[in-house]
Phi, psi and omega in degrees: 000140178282111184297332180293336182254014184298326180252022173086004181226139178272153177292133181297145179285175183297322179296319180291322178297316179297322179295316180297319178297320179296320178294317181296325177298319179289325176293324178294319178294323178296329182276339186250334182271152179280138178223145170253121186240123180236122180277137177292322176232095186301336182282350182240145178267331177267125182155208187257143178226150171254120185242127179238123180260201183294339179286342182083002181267122179279137177235144178270128179243134175247121178262114179257321183210117183289348185251359183224161182274062180244003182276166184225153176215152182269004183283157180297326181298316179297319183294335187247350188268346179058028179262338184083010178204173177200178183294331180290317177297314181295328177293320178294315180298319178296319178295322179293322182288328184263338187275191182288354181265020182300317182293321177296322178296319178298317179294320179295322177297318179298319178294322179294321178298315178296322179295318180299323182290342186234022184232139176232133178248135181245124177225200180237151173223139180270113185216133178064028179085003180220163175275138178230155176292139184226096174289140175227141183201164181286153180295343178267015182305138179305138184298326178297318177291326178297322177296321178295322178299314182291331182279313187272329193245311190307316180284355190234027184294327181273359183292345182297335180260348182257315183217077184298327180295316179297320180292324178298317176295324180294319178296321178296317178295320179297315179299317179296317181295317181295317180293322176295328179286339182109007180258192181217154180228134172241128182246123180298142177303332180298331179295312180293324178297316179296318178300317181294318181294317179295317178299320179295318178297320179294322177295318180292322178295320178293321179294321178295316180296320179295322179295316179297321178296317180295322178294316180296328179278354179086009181271343181228160180232145176249346181276079185260359181259162178296318177264122183295145178271151173289159180305318181290333175289324175299320177297322177296320178297315178297321179299316180291322185289330186243021176240136184295312179227124183204153174230120181250123182212157174212176180292141180299135175091357181263122175050046180285136179292171186293335178237088186295341182280345182283140180230079184290145173247120186246144175212152178232150175229177182286345184249327182267154180281344178134148179226147177223000000 
């Protein structure tokens, strides 16, 4: 038997131990150094605070969750330590626990616990060389919402790159079901951006294929310049016309057109034969 797991918990690794020690050092500084803390909204415990330490420099602190490393601070230490906390954040949390806002803090914690049980967040994760949909939720998520996640999302995480339109409808249906159940869903803006970009690329690829089919059938023409282009140059034109971001280059002096100073800009639409 693994003695480390005898009571259901593994011994923390060296990295986790170092992280805990770093957090404890900041908590110790928060408890011993003087701070001036001003709440932006004194009636609320979750929100923004201005914290000034011994340096005299005021920093803005946002308290989102007193029990998790989800808070933010504008100080350089927070931006660089990858801990999710700093002495300014810990000073605000310590003040809330000891000050007259203890009851408000307890109530805010109860609301956060209820929110975690009924909330699902949708973001992106880079896996296997592509972006995939990544639902995230608390381990205490309501079982009814967990079933909705497994029904609407889990089998279709990679669909964002294959059928973005179908996934967009799926996300709308999932959001409606969760809200009807009494929960909430937050979708990162990056999800909608990725859906739009993939859909746009698919539309451009379809337009390029339709143009090639029309050219092969003799209904469209690509030789729109006075000097005819070589076949590989036509492919380069198509690549530039139907690619969102591209750089086309070759060695100087190779297959140069008859007028090297000309820089034609070509575009095609579904109705016009092409303009240059």
